[in-house]
C-alpha positions in Angstrom: -61.5 -20.9 -84.4 -62.0 -22.8 -81.1 -59.0 -23.3 -78.9 -58.8 -26.4 -76.7 -56.4 -26.8 -73.8 -56.0 -30.1 -72.1 -54.6 -31.3 -68.8 -55.3 -34.2 -66.6 -55.0 -38.0 -66.9 -56.9 -40.2 -69.4 -57.6 -43.8 -68.7 -54.9 -46.1 -70.3 -54.2 -49.8 -70.3 -51.3 -50.7 -68.0 -47.9 -50.7 -69.9 -45.8 -52.8 -67.5 -42.2 -52.4 -68.5 -43.0 -52.8 -72.2 -46.0 -52.9 -74.5 -47.1 -52.4 -78.1 -50.4 -50.6 -78.3 -52.1 -51.0 -81.6 -54.0 -48.1 -83.2 -57.1 -50.2 -82.9 -56.7 -50.2 -79.1 -56.6 -46.4 -78.7 -59.4 -45.1 -76.4 -60.3 -41.7 -77.6 -62.2 -39.2 -75.3 -63.9 -36.1 -76.5 -62.6 -33.0 -74.7 -65.5 -31.3 -73.0 -67.4 -28.8 -75.2 -65.2 -29.6 -78.2 -65.2 -32.0 -81.2 -61.4 -32.7 -80.7 -60.7 -36.1 -79.2 -57.6 -37.5 -77.5 -56.1 -40.8 -76.6 -53.1 -41.4 -74.3 -51.5 -44.8 -75.0 -48.4 -43.9 -72.9 -48.2 -42.0 -69.7 -46.9 -42.2 -66.2 -50.4 -43.0 -65.0 -50.2 -46.2 -67.1 -46.7 -47.0 -65.9 -44.3 -45.0 -68.1 -41.2 -43.7 -66.3 -40.7 -40.3 -68.0 -42.9 -39.7 -71.0 -46.5 -39.1 -72.0 -47.7 -39.8 -75.6 -51.0 -38.4 -76.8 -52.8 -39.1 -80.1 -54.9 -36.0 -80.8 -57.6 -35.7 -83.5 -57.9 -31.9 -83.7 -61.3 -31.2 -85.2 -61.6 -28.8 -88.2 -61.3 -25.2 -87.0 -60.2 -26.1 -83.5 -56.9 -25.8 -81.7 -55.2 -28.1 -79.2 -52.7 -26.9 -76.6 -51.6 -29.1 -73.7 -52.0 -27.2 -70.5 -48.6 -26.6 -68.9 -46.8 -27.1 -72.2 -44.8 -23.9 -71.5 -43.3 -25.6 -68.5 -42.3 -28.8 -70.2 -40.7 -30.3 -73.4 -43.1 -31.2 -76.2 -42.6 -32.7 -79.6 -45.3 -33.4 -82.2 -45.6 -35.3 -85.5 -48.4 -34.8 -87.9 -49.9 -38.2 -88.9 -52.7 -36.9 -91.1 -54.4 -33.7 -92.2 -53.2 -30.1 -92.4 -53.1 -27.1 -90.2 -50.8 -24.7 -88.3 -48.3 -25.3 -85.5 -47.4 -22.5 -83.1 -44.3 -22.6 -80.8 -44.1 -19.5 -78.6 -44.3 -16.5 -81.0 -43.6 -18.5 -84.2 -46.1 -20.3 -86.4 -45.7 -22.6 -89.4 -48.1 -24.5 -91.7 -47.9 -28.3 -91.1 -49.0 -31.4 -93.0 -48.3 -35.1 -92.9 -44.7 -35.9 -91.7 -44.1 -32.4 -90.4 -42.5 -32.2 -86.9 -42.6 -29.6 -84.2 -40.5 -29.1 -81.1 -41.6 -26.8 -78.2 -38.9 -26.3 -75.6 -39.5 -25.5 -72.0 -40.6 -21.8 -71.8 -42.5 -21.9 -75.1 -46.1 -23.1 -75.4 -47.2 -25.5 -78.1 -50.5 -25.0 -80.1 -51.8 -27.1 -83.0 -54.6 -25.7 -85.2 -56.5 -27.8 -87.8 -57.8 -26.5 -91.1 -61.0 -27.6 -92.8 -59.9 -31.3 -93.0 -58.8 -31.8 -89.4 -55.4 -32.8 -88.0 -54.2 -36.0 -86.4 -51.0 -35.5 -84.3 -48.9 -37.6 -82.0 -47.6 -35.5 -79.1 -44.8 -36.5 -76.8 -44.5 -34.6 -73.4 -42.1 -34.7 -70.5 -41.0 -32.2 -67.8 -37.4 -30.9 -68.0 -35.4 -32.9 -65.4 -33.2 -31.2 -62.8 -29.8 -30.2 -64.2 -31.0 -29.9 -67.8 -31.2 -26.5 -69.4 -33.2 -25.3 -72.5 -31.2 -24.9 -75.7 -30.1 -21.4 -76.6 -31.6 -21.5 -80.1 -33.7 -24.6 -80.6 -35.1 -25.5 -84.0 -39.0 -25.6 -83.7 -40.0 -26.9 -87.1 -38.8 -29.7 -89.3 -39.9 -32.9 -91.1 -39.3 -36.6 -90.6 -37.4 -36.6 -94.0 -34.7 -34.1 -92.8 -31.5 -35.9 -93.7 -29.2 -33.2 -92.3 -27.9 -35.4 -89.5 -28.1 -39.2 -89.5 -27.0 -42.4 -87.8 -26.0 -45.0 -90.3 -24.8 -48.6 -89.7 -26.0 -48.9 -86.1 -25.2 -52.3 -84.7 -27.3 -52.2 -81.5 -26.0 -52.5 -78.0 -24.6 -56.0 -78.0 -27.4 -58.1 -76.5 -28.7 -59.4 -79.8 -26.6 -60.3 -82.9 -27.0 -57.4 -85.3 -28.3 -57.8 -88.9 -25.9 -56.6 -91.6 -28.5 -54.7 -93.7 -28.9 -51.7 -91.4 -31.5 -48.9 -91.5 -30.7 -45.2 -91.4 -32.0 -42.9 -88.7 -32.7 -39.2 -89.2 -32.0 -37.0 -86.1 -34.9 -34.6 -86.5 -34.8 -32.9 -83.1 -31.7 -33.6 -81.0 -29.2 -31.8 -78.8 -27.2 -30.5 -81.8 -30.2 -28.4 -83.0 -31.3 -27.4 -79.5 -33.4 -30.1 -78.0 -32.6 -30.3 -74.3 -34.5 -33.5 -73.3 -37.0 -34.8 -75.8 -35.6 -36.0 -79.0 -37.3 -37.0 -82.2 -35.7 -39.6 -84.5 -37.0 -41.1 -87.7 -36.0 -44.6 -88.7 -36.1 -45.4 -92.4 -36.2 -49.2 -92.8 -36.0 -50.0 -96.5 -37.1 -53.5 -97.6 -35.0 -56.0 -95.7 -33.4 -53.5 -93.4 -33.2 -53.5 -89.6 -32.6 -50.8 -87.0 -30.8 -53.2 -84.7 -32.0 -54.2 -81.3 -30.8 -52.0 -78.4 -31.7 -50.7 -75.0 -31.5 -47.3 -73.2 -30.3 -47.8 -69.6 -31.9 -44.6 -68.2 -34.6 -43.6 -70.8 -38.1 -44.5 -71.7 -38.6 -45.3 -75.4 -41.9 -44.3 -77.0 -42.0 -44.6 -80.8 -44.6 -45.2 -83.5 -45.0 -46.9 -86.8 -45.5 -43.9 -89.0 -45.6 -45.5 -92.5 -46.0 -49.0 -93.9 -46.0 -52.4 -92.3 -43.1 -54.0 -90.5 -42.0 -55.4 -87.2 -40.9 -54.1 -83.8 -38.7 -56.0 -81.4 -39.8 -55.9 -77.8 -38.2 -57.8 -74.9 -37.4 -61.0 -76.7 -39.3 -61.2 -80.0 -40.4 -59.5 -83.2 -44.0 -58.4 -83.4 -45.9 -57.4 -86.6 -47.1 -53.7 -86.6 -48.7 -51.2 -88.9 -48.8 -47.5 -89.3 -50.2 -45.8 -86.2 -49.1 -48.5 -83.7 -47.1 -47.4 -80.6 -44.1 -49.1 -78.8 -43.3 -48.4 -75.2 -40.1 -49.7 -73.6 -39.0 -48.9 -70.1 -35.3 -48.3 -69.3 -33.3 -51.4 -69.9 -35.9 -53.1 -72.2 -34.6 -54.3 -75.6 -36.4 -52.9 -78.6 -35.8 -52.3 -82.3 -37.5 -52.1 -85.7 -37.2 -54.0 -89.0 -38.7 -54.3 -92.4 -38.8 -58.1 -93.2 -40.5 -57.6 -96.5 -38.6 -57.9 -99.7 -39.5 -58.3 -103.4 -40.9 -56.1 -106.0 -44.0 -55.0 -104.0 -42.1 -54.3 -100.8 -42.2 -50.7 -99.5 -40.3 -48.9 -96.8 -41.3 -49.1 -93.2 -40.9 -45.8 -91.2 -40.8 -45.3 -87.5 -40.4 -42.1 -85.4 -40.1 -41.2 -81.7 -37.2 -41.6 -79.4 -35.8 -42.1 -75.9 -36.7 -39.7 -73.1 -34.5 -38.3 -71.8 -32.4 -38.5 -74.9 -29.7 -41.2 -74.9 -26.2 -39.8 -75.6 -25.1 -43.2 -76.8 -27.0 -42.8 -80.1 -25.2 -39.6 -80.9 -21.9 -41.1 -79.9 -22.5 -44.0 -82.3 -22.9 -41.4 -85.1 -19.7 -39.6 -84.0 -21.6 -36.6 -82.7 -21.6 -34.6 -79.4 -24.7 -34.7 -77.2 -24.0 -31.2 -75.9 -27.2 -29.0 -76.2 -26.8 -26.2 -78.7 
């Protein structure tokens, strides 16, 4: 097994205050001496306020670990392939739709098996005044329905749709996440996760499954699995599945605001205190 650590800045197209970066636009760079490649569609170097988002293609038999991960918050979602995720002393097999949270103080490592592993990795330093959770949950899946937000009407700037999508809270303060969250929006045919904004948080989320639309600034934009949305604090965004009929399939998104936005948990009737 070959272990790869990565630090530094990769070239990325400017984000401005909001941008959708399609999977076709990702610029992958091979890490020196390895077959593993990495793209960074969202980062402070490209204009993000708080968050970095990598797309990592971990080659078969290799491992990827962001340098400095022990000193920051990391979440990861497996987009394709199989392997093993390690958070501090704990390891867990992972496959598509598995999710990983590495809190400040515990390093993240992702190891691919014989078919390789494609993973989206969110990173951010823990801001002053925030503390790590006492017992954070490191492993989950996008399909964890333990804690959900239903019927979200947005934040009032755009009239809400009545057929409202459900959001799974995968990693959030209630299970120990102290800054990075991971939410999964399940937009069934015809459903919308209504347009909203976060006053103090970056939003970086991806289209994980299916085809649908993301709202950004002032319009709906067609997207497909793998595409990335970035919205700076105060920028309107949302997701919907406009497709209906017998052949329509669900449209799934995942990601979340960084730092997490307490308003989402309040809308679900939940506390945002870190466990």
